[in-house]
C-alpha positions, -999 to +999 in steps of 0.1 A: -639+512+706-604+505+691-578+531+684-545+527+664-514+528+686-477+522+681-469+485+684-442+469+704-417+445+686-435+416+703-468+426+688-457+434+652-447+408+627-410+409+615-405+425+581-394+392+566-428+377+575-447+402+555-455+392+519-437+410+491-454+442+481-473+444+513-465+472+538-451+462+571-476+471+599-463+496+625-495+500+645-517+478+666-553+480+678-558+491+714-592+488+730-603+521+745-632+527+768-653+557+758-684+575+771-710+580+745-735+608+742-761+612+715-765+585+689-782+594+656-783+567+630-746+557+625-733+588+641-720+585+677-710+614+700-680+605+721-680+625+753-649+610+770-621+586+763-604+599+732-576+624+729-571+648+700-552+630+672-564+595+682-571+573+651-603+553+655-604+519+638-636+518+618-631+488+594-628+451+602-637+456+638-657+423+641-625+402+639-603+427+658-585+418+690-564+440+713-528+442+701-536+430+666-514+446+639-531+471+617-525+483+581-541+518+581-557+531+550-551+566+537-576+593+541-604+590+515-591+556+504-620+531+500-619+499+522-608+467+504-635+444+495-638+414+519-642+379+505-677+366+509 
């Protein structure tokens, strides 16, 4: 499982490398080991490994790597369509 974490300057792109109009990432993905309980369909019970307030990455995880910069989406904001 990946959670969003504050990135270090080495992990984050410099602001001048970010295209105009695009927000500058300030978080990176961190791989986090968890213990799962019951699984029902697409619902997973996490028994251990997350702290209150942890933000779980749920979109784009197939291409994600540890330390990769993230652009979080707002709550209730639909994910952007991926190119086929």
